[in-house]
C-alpha positions as CSV (number, residue, x, y, z in Angstrom):
1,M,-18.6,12.5,-9.9
2,D,-17.3,10.2,-7.2
3,Y,-14.9,7.6,-8.6
4,M,-11.9,5.6,-7.3
5,E,-9.5,3.8,-9.6
6,I,-7.2,1.1,-8.1
7,N,-5.1,-0.5,-10.8
8,V,-3.8,-3.8,-9.6
9,T,-1.2,-5.8,-11.5
10,L,-0.2,-9.4,-10.6
11,D,3.3,-9.7,-12.0
12,G,3.5,-13.5,-11.8
13,N,1.5,-16.6,-11.0
14,F,1.5,-16.8,-7.2
15,E,0.1,-19.8,-5.4
16,S,-2.7,-18.9,-3.0
17,C,-2.7,-15.2,-4.1
18,P,-6.0,-13.4,-3.6
19,D,-7.6,-12.1,-6.8
20,I,-7.4,-8.5,-8.0
21,S,-10.8,-7.6,-6.6
22,W,-9.6,-8.5,-3.0
23,F,-6.6,-6.2,-3.4
24,Q,-8.8,-3.4,-4.7
25,E,-11.3,-3.8,-1.8
26,I,-8.5,-3.6,0.8
27,T,-7.0,-0.6,-0.9
28,K,-10.3,1.2,-1.3
29,R,-11.2,0.6,2.4
30,T,-7.8,1.9,3.5
31,L,-8.1,5.0,1.4
32,A,-11.7,5.6,2.7
33,A,-10.5,5.3,6.3
34,E,-8.1,8.1,5.5
35,G,-10.6,10.4,3.8
36,F,-9.8,9.5,0.2
37,G,-13.0,7.7,-0.5
38,S,-13.5,9.1,-4.0
39,N,-11.8,10.9,-6.9
40,A,-8.5,9.1,-6.3
41,E,-6.3,6.8,-8.4
42,M,-3.4,4.6,-7.6
43,G,-1.5,1.6,-8.7
44,L,-0.7,-1.6,-6.8
45,L,1.8,-4.1,-8.2
46,I,2.2,-7.6,-6.7
47,T,5.6,-8.9,-7.9
48,G,8.4,-11.4,-7.1
49,Q,11.6,-11.2,-5.2
50,R,13.9,-10.5,-8.2
51,R,11.9,-7.5,-9.4
52,M,11.5,-6.2,-5.9
53,Q,15.3,-6.5,-5.3
54,Q,15.9,-4.6,-8.6
55,L,13.6,-1.8,-7.5
56,N,15.0,-1.6,-4.0
57,K,18.5,-1.3,-5.4
58,A,17.5,1.3,-8.0
59,Y,15.5,3.5,-5.7
60,R,16.9,2.9,-2.2
61,S,20.4,1.7,-3.0
62,K,19.7,-1.5,-1.1
63,D,20.7,-4.6,-3.0
64,K,18.2,-7.0,-1.4
65,P,14.5,-7.7,-1.7
66,T,12.0,-5.9,0.6
67,D,8.4,-6.4,1.4
68,V,6.8,-3.1,0.2
69,L,7.8,0.0,-1.7
70,S,5.7,3.2,-2.1
71,F,6.1,5.9,-4.7
72,A,3.9,8.9,-3.7
73,F,2.7,11.5,-6.2
74,L,1.2,13.8,-3.6
75,A,3.2,16.7,-2.2
76,D,5.0,15.9,1.1
77,S,2.5,17.0,3.7
78,S,0.7,15.9,6.8
79,N,-1.0,12.7,5.7
80,G,-0.9,13.8,2.1
81,K,-3.8,16.1,2.6
82,D,-2.1,19.2,1.2
83,P,-4.7,21.9,0.6
84,S,-2.4,23.4,-2.1
85,F,-2.4,20.2,-4.1
86,S,-3.9,20.9,-7.5
87,T,-6.3,18.5,-9.0
88,P,-5.4,17.4,-12.5
89,P,-7.8,17.9,-15.4
90,D,-9.5,14.5,-14.9
91,S,-10.2,15.6,-11.3
92,L,-8.6,12.4,-9.9
93,K,-6.0,12.7,-7.2
94,H,-3.1,10.6,-8.5
95,L,-1.7,9.1,-5.3
96,G,1.1,6.9,-6.6
97,E,2.1,3.3,-6.7
98,V,2.6,0.6,-4.1
99,I,4.7,-2.4,-4.9
100,I,4.5,-5.6,-2.8
101,S,6.7,-8.7,-3.0
102,Y,4.3,-11.7,-2.8
103,P,7.1,-14.2,-1.9
104,Q,8.3,-11.9,0.9
105,A,4.7,-11.6,2.2
106,V,4.5,-15.4,2.4
107,I,7.8,-15.6,4.3
108,Q,6.7,-12.9,6.8
109,A,3.3,-14.5,7.3
110,Q,5.0,-17.8,8.2
111,E,7.4,-16.0,10.5
112,E,4.5,-14.2,12.3
113,D,2.2,-17.2,12.2
114,H,-0.7,-15.5,10.6
115,S,-2.4,-15.8,7.2
116,I,-1.0,-14.7,3.9
117,K,-4.1,-12.4,3.5
118,R,-3.4,-10.7,6.8
119,E,0.2,-10.1,5.8
120,L,-0.8,-8.8,2.4
121,A,-3.4,-6.5,3.9
122,L,-0.8,-5.2,6.3
123,L,1.6,-4.4,3.4
124,V,-1.2,-2.8,1.4
125,V,-2.2,-0.6,4.4
126,H,1.4,0.2,5.1
127,G,2.1,1.2,1.5
128,V,-1.0,3.3,1.1
129,L,-0.3,5.1,4.4
130,H,3.1,6.0,2.9
131,L,1.4,7.4,-0.2
132,L,-0.7,9.6,2.0
133,G,2.3,11.1,3.8
134,Y,2.9,8.8,6.8
135,D,6.4,7.7,7.7
136,H,8.3,5.8,10.3
137,V,11.8,7.3,10.2
138,E,11.4,9.0,13.6
139,D,10.0,7.1,16.7
140,K,7.1,9.5,17.0
141,E,6.2,9.2,13.4
142,A,6.5,5.4,13.7
143,D,4.2,5.3,16.6
144,I,1.6,7.4,14.8
145,M,1.8,5.3,11.6
146,E,1.7,2.0,13.5
147,A,-1.3,3.0,15.5
148,R,-3.2,4.1,12.3
149,Q,-2.1,0.9,10.5
150,D,-3.5,-1.2,13.4
151,E,-6.8,0.7,13.5
152,I,-7.3,0.1,9.8
153,L,-6.4,-3.5,10.0
154,N,-8.9,-4.0,12.8
155,C,-11.6,-2.6,10.5
156,L,-10.6,-5.1,7.8
157,K,-10.7,-8.3,9.9
158,E,-13.6,-9.9,8.0
159,A,-11.7,-9.6,4.7
160,L,-8.7,-11.4,6.1
161,D,-10.3,-14.8,6.7
């Protein structure tokens, strides 16, 4: 059975925020682009600055808000596709959780002079790529992740209007 579960939670009443189905579509298309088109599950939380700052402080020791955090459940491997990863009894690959600060996305969209949807899609793609094992600590890793992020965003153009 092919199935994908994207659990989206809007933790607040954010003006001009896309609906849950938009976030699910962006997330599903990102996962499909990376070969996780079925039998996968993950969470996406859209929250405010205060909660994001609390999470950033608790998990990264940085006492300031950030735009996106990712908490991966997959083993650390090349793009998360670890052949030794065992499938749980429900046969879904539990990928993890992505958390996005909606107010920070608005700020960054204004700074970059593009739409809020484009910024949110960028953050979703970025967060999902982290769940799948991409990183940007080293320059070479950053180049690979940024190129993949741009490729996926180009495929999502019609959803960003």
